[in-house]
C-alpha positions as a Python dict, from the first residue, in 0.01 Angstrom:
ca = {
    (1, 'M'): (0, 0, 0),
    (2, 'R'): (-42, -155, 329),
    (3, 'L'): (-399, -275, 306),
    (4, 'N'): (-438, -327, -84),
    (5, 'G'): (-737, -528, -175),
    (6, 'K'): (-851, -601, 165),
    (7, 'V'): (-1218, -553, 302),
    (8, 'A'): (-1240, -349, 624),
    (9, 'L'): (-1557, -238, 826),
    (10, 'V'): (-1496, 71, 1004),
    (11, 'T'): (-1782, 140, 1304),
    (12, 'G'): (-1822, 511, 1433),
    (13, 'A'): (-1660, 648, 1091),
    (14, 'A'): (-1913, 935, 1037),
    (15, 'S'): (-1626, 1164, 1230),
    (16, 'G'): (-1336, 1159, 1459),
    (17, 'I'): (-1098, 850, 1460),
    (18, 'G'): (-1351, 645, 1285),
    (19, 'E'): (-1329, 870, 997),
    (20, 'A'): (-964, 912, 1012),
    (21, 'T'): (-917, 559, 977),
    (22, 'A'): (-1141, 493, 692),
    (23, 'R'): (-978, 762, 496),
    (24, 'R'): (-640, 639, 578),
    (25, 'F'): (-730, 270, 481),
    (26, 'A'): (-889, 370, 187),
    (27, 'R'): (-565, 548, 108),
    (28, 'E'): (-375, 217, 175),
    (29, 'G'): (-593, 1, -78),
    (30, 'A'): (-867, -109, 142),
    (31, 'Q'): (-1213, -130, 36),
    (32, 'V'): (-1376, 34, 323),
    (33, 'A'): (-1739, 16, 439),
    (34, 'V'): (-1807, 310, 646),
    (35, 'N'): (-2050, 244, 956),
    (36, 'D'): (-2199, 511, 1147),
    (37, 'A'): (-2579, 612, 1321),
    (38, 'N'): (-2557, 957, 1147),
    (39, 'A'): (-2640, 826, 813),
    (40, 'A'): (-2545, 1161, 650),
    (41, 'G'): (-2198, 1165, 842),
    (42, 'V'): (-2163, 792, 661),
    (43, 'K'): (-2257, 901, 328),
    (44, 'K'): (-2018, 1213, 313),
    (45, 'V'): (-1752, 1012, 410),
    (46, 'A'): (-1809, 761, 157),
    (47, 'D'): (-1868, 999, -99),
    (48, 'D'): (-1530, 1169, -20),
    (49, 'I'): (-1326, 843, -32),
    (50, 'L'): (-1505, 743, -374),
    (51, 'G'): (-1455, 1095, -498),
    (52, 'A'): (-1071, 1071, -432),
    (53, 'G'): (-1064, 745, -624),
    (54, 'G'): (-1101, 490, -352),
    (55, 'K'): (-1357, 228, -260),
    (56, 'A'): (-1629, 282, -4),
    (57, 'L'): (-1959, 158, 92),
    (58, 'A'): (-2196, 367, 334),
    (59, 'L'): (-2369, 172, 612),
    (60, 'A'): (-2596, 359, 826),
    (61, 'G'): (-2659, 121, 1127),
    (62, 'D'): (-2685, 67, 1484),
    (63, 'V'): (-2434, -91, 1644),
    (64, 'T'): (-2635, -216, 1932),
    (65, 'R'): (-2886, -384, 1745),
    (66, 'K'): (-2780, -743, 1637),
    (67, 'D'): (-3051, -751, 1317),
    (68, 'E'): (-2890, -423, 1212),
    (69, 'V'): (-2531, -554, 1267),
    (70, 'L'): (-2569, -874, 1096),
    (71, 'Q'): (-2735, -669, 797),
    (72, 'M'): (-2412, -450, 746),
    (73, 'V'): (-2227, -734, 747),
    (74, 'T'): (-2418, -923, 498),
    (75, 'Q'): (-2425, -587, 272),
    (76, 'V'): (-2043, -604, 290),
    (77, 'A'): (-2004, -936, 185),
    (78, 'T'): (-2248, -908, -80),
    (79, 'A'): (-2041, -598, -230),
    (80, 'W'): (-1707, -760, -171),
    (81, 'G'): (-1697, -1102, -72),
    (82, 'R'): (-1592, -1077, 286),
    (83, 'V'): (-1474, -881, 585),
    (84, 'D'): (-1114, -876, 643),
    (85, 'I'): (-1083, -588, 901),
    (86, 'L'): (-1308, -487, 1158),
    (87, 'I'): (-1219, -140, 1332),
    (88, 'N'): (-1445, -163, 1653),
    (89, 'N'): (-1442, 217, 1706),
    (90, 'A'): (-1806, 355, 1750),
    (91, 'G'): (-1825, 484, 2101),
    (92, 'I'): (-2026, 742, 2285),
    (93, 'N'): (-2024, 905, 2655),
    (94, 'R'): (-2294, 1027, 2888),
    (95, 'D'): (-2095, 1195, 3195),
    (96, 'A'): (-2213, 1210, 3515),
    (97, 'M'): (-2087, 1156, 3915),
    (98, 'A'): (-2175, 773, 3996),
    (99, 'A'): (-2427, 888, 4273),
    (100, 'K'): (-2617, 1089, 4008),
    (101, 'M'): (-2597, 877, 3710),
    (102, 'T'): (-2912, 742, 3558),
    (103, 'E'): (-2964, 389, 3452),
    (104, 'E'): (-3014, 539, 3136),
    (105, 'Q'): (-2694, 682, 3085),
    (106, 'W'): (-2527, 356, 3236),
    (107, 'D'): (-2735, 162, 2965),
    (108, 'Q'): (-2664, 392, 2676),
    (109, 'V'): (-2271, 376, 2734),
    (110, 'L'): (-2254, -4, 2796),
    (111, 'D'): (-2477, -69, 2466),
    (112, 'V'): (-2270, 105, 2213),
    (113, 'N'): (-1921, 57, 2367),
    (114, 'L'): (-1916, -288, 2514),
    (115, 'K'): (-2217, -455, 2357),
    (116, 'G'): (-2206, -298, 2015),
    (117, 'T'): (-1841, -403, 1998),
    (118, 'F'): (-1918, -759, 2102),
    (119, 'L'): (-2202, -786, 1836),
    (120, 'C'): (-1957, -646, 1525),
    (121, 'A'): (-1704, -874, 1664),
    (122, 'Q'): (-1941, -1191, 1693),
    (123, 'A'): (-2080, -1110, 1331),
    (124, 'V'): (-1734, -1086, 1135),
    (125, 'L'): (-1551, -1376, 1330),
    (126, 'P'): (-1695, -1690, 1198),
    (127, 'G'): (-1608, -1566, 827),
    (128, 'M'): (-1245, -1484, 952),
    (129, 'R'): (-1227, -1835, 1111),
    (130, 'E'): (-1339, -1997, 803),
    (131, 'R'): (-1104, -1809, 578),
    (132, 'G'): (-795, -1887, 840),
    (133, 'S'): (-730, -1492, 859),
    (134, 'G'): (-854, -1159, 975),
    (135, 'R'): (-789, -851, 1189),
    (136, 'V'): (-998, -725, 1478),
    (137, 'V'): (-903, -378, 1644),
    (138, 'N'): (-1156, -288, 1948),
    (139, 'T'): (-1150, 66, 2083),
    (140, 'S'): (-1072, 113, 2447),
    (141, 'S'): (-967, 409, 2619),
    (142, 'I'): (-725, 566, 2927),
    (143, 'G'): (-1061, 609, 3069),
    (144, 'A'): (-1031, 236, 3122),
    (145, 'L'): (-780, 332, 3430),
    (146, 'G'): (-1063, 530, 3597),
    (147, 'N'): (-1183, 882, 3569),
    (148, 'I'): (-1404, 1080, 3782),
    (149, 'G'): (-1745, 1134, 3643),
    (150, 'Q'): (-1753, 854, 3376),
    (151, 'A'): (-1799, 538, 3583),
    (152, 'N'): (-2033, 418, 3263),
    (153, 'Y'): (-1749, 473, 3036),
    (154, 'A'): (-1459, 328, 3256),
    (155, 'A'): (-1643, 45, 3285),
    (156, 'S'): (-1748, 5, 2921),
    (157, 'K'): (-1377, 81, 2792),
    (158, 'A'): (-1218, -192, 3068),
    (159, 'G'): (-1467, -445, 2944),
    (160, 'V'): (-1348, -361, 2596),
    (161, 'I'): (-1000, -479, 2731),
    (162, 'G'): (-1133, -820, 2870),
    (163, 'L'): (-1321, -905, 2564),
    (164, 'T'): (-1041, -811, 2328),
    (165, 'K'): (-786, -1083, 2543),
    (166, 'T'): (-1060, -1321, 2518),
    (167, 'L'): (-1115, -1328, 2145),
    (168, 'A'): (-765, -1314, 2121),
    (169, 'L'): (-735, -1646, 2288),
    (170, 'E'): (-1020, -1799, 2133),
    (171, 'Y'): (-922, -1717, 1771),
    (172, 'A'): (-574, -1729, 1780),
    (173, 'K'): (-554, -2075, 1627),
    (174, 'Y'): (-739, -1972, 1349),
    (175, 'G'): (-531, -1720, 1197),
    (176, 'V'): (-728, -1431, 1352),
    (177, 'T'): (-578, -1166, 1553),
    (178, 'V'): (-793, -969, 1804),
    (179, 'N'): (-587, -629, 1984),
    (180, 'C'): (-723, -313, 2121),
    (181, 'V'): (-641, 52, 2081),
    (182, 'A'): (-646, 307, 2417),
    (183, 'P'): (-641, 642, 2287),
    (184, 'G'): (-597, 918, 2537),
    (185, 'A'): (-719, 1281, 2480),
    (186, 'T'): (-798, 1296, 2136),
    (187, 'M'): (-921, 1619, 1913),
    (188, 'T'): (-1279, 1463, 1826),
    (189, 'A'): (-1616, 1583, 1894),
    (190, 'M'): (-1630, 1439, 2229),
    (191, 'L'): (-1349, 1657, 2344),
    (192, 'A'): (-1423, 1936, 2141),
    (193, 'G'): (-1703, 2061, 2373),
    (194, 'V'): (-1472, 2056, 2692),
    (195, 'P'): (-1428, 2394, 2835),
    (196, 'E'): (-1057, 2521, 2754),
    (197, 'K'): (-931, 2543, 3104),
    (198, 'I'): (-1030, 2153, 3145),
    (199, 'K'): (-844, 2112, 2821),
    (200, 'E'): (-530, 2283, 2966),
    (201, 'Q'): (-545, 2058, 3256),
    (202, 'I'): (-570, 1771, 3047),
    (203, 'V'): (-258, 1860, 2827),
    (204, 'A'): (-75, 1943, 3151),
    (205, 'K'): (-121, 1559, 3261),
    (206, 'I'): (35, 1408, 2904),
    (207, 'P'): (435, 1382, 2896),
    (208, 'L'): (440, 1488, 2528),
    (209, 'G'): (256, 1831, 2618),
    (210, 'R'): (-59, 1825, 2332),
    (211, 'I'): (-370, 1653, 2241),
    (212, 'A'): (-361, 1374, 2003),
    (213, 'S'): (-497, 1429, 1637),
    (214, 'P'): (-750, 1139, 1512),
    (215, 'E'): (-506, 1059, 1219),
    (216, 'E'): (-251, 973, 1504),
    (217, 'I'): (-491, 704, 1609),
    (218, 'A'): (-573, 600, 1259),
    (219, 'N'): (-183, 538, 1207),
    (220, 'V'): (-191, 254, 1470),
    (221, 'H'): (-526, 110, 1337),
    (222, 'C'): (-336, 116, 1020),
    (223, 'F'): (-43, -64, 1156),
    (224, 'L'): (-278, -351, 1346),
    (225, 'A'): (-476, -426, 1021),
    (226, 'S'): (-162, -467, 828),
    (227, 'D'): (59, -752, 782),
    (228, 'E'): (333, -633, 956),
    (229, 'A'): (120, -675, 1327),
    (230, 'A'): (69, -1063, 1202),
    (231, 'F'): (221, -1188, 1551),
    (232, 'I'): (46, -924, 1767),
    (233, 'T'): (-292, -1088, 1949),
    (234, 'G'): (-440, -1006, 2283),
    (235, 'Q'): (-241, -664, 2330),
    (236, 'V'): (-385, -316, 2439),
    (237, 'I'): (-151, -25, 2297),
    (238, 'F'): (-239, 289, 2477),
    (239, 'V'): (-192, 591, 2213),
    (240, 'D'): (-174, 858, 2485),
    (241, 'G'): (140, 1074, 2461),
    (242, 'G'): (274, 884, 2797),
    (243, 'M'): (-41, 985, 3010),
    (244, 'S'): (-85, 620, 3137),
    (245, 'V'): (254, 589, 3217),
    (246, 'G'): (207, 793, 3522),
    (247, 'I'): (-110, 656, 3635),
}
């Protein structure tokens, strides 16, 4: 098992990519702290992992609140001694054309997607530095390259890339790697509400001709969290079926 004995914290793990990642990590032998603002969803995912013989801890909490983030990390450390792997997956969208976007829509998306990523990384990196090892995997998006109606989302996901590269430079000398996964169209709740006609238009732009499953993104998370990726840091991996190649 690729992550045997490792302790992982996965945010935004009540559904979608985060849920798939938490389940995959558990199958790979990791002890998984499952975080999300959705308390019921977190409990279900953690209970399912426990029921399958894995090790899981349910941690409902808001990644935009520093006190709650610190409390989550403390709970993981109390239960399992440390955090070896952080998967920063929590994210939201509040779409609107830039001229009509409210300040609240802007702030909500930047708070969760960028500030939340920073706060979680800031909370686990000191321990990783002290131990001389650790893996942080942040979540950007193909949307970082720009997308109509998503000025807030694009800005937040572009910011995650800049944050990833900076943290990679700051922590490389301590044996900590910091990378970023940028998914393309993935069948999550965020995409489920999109009209079929729009989905067809999205698929038409993807060279591989289909939408990704959450498990396919989880596969890349697993690789970057493993020892196989020990010499990779500061990188952005687009998992988008080739869509970014033509942009």
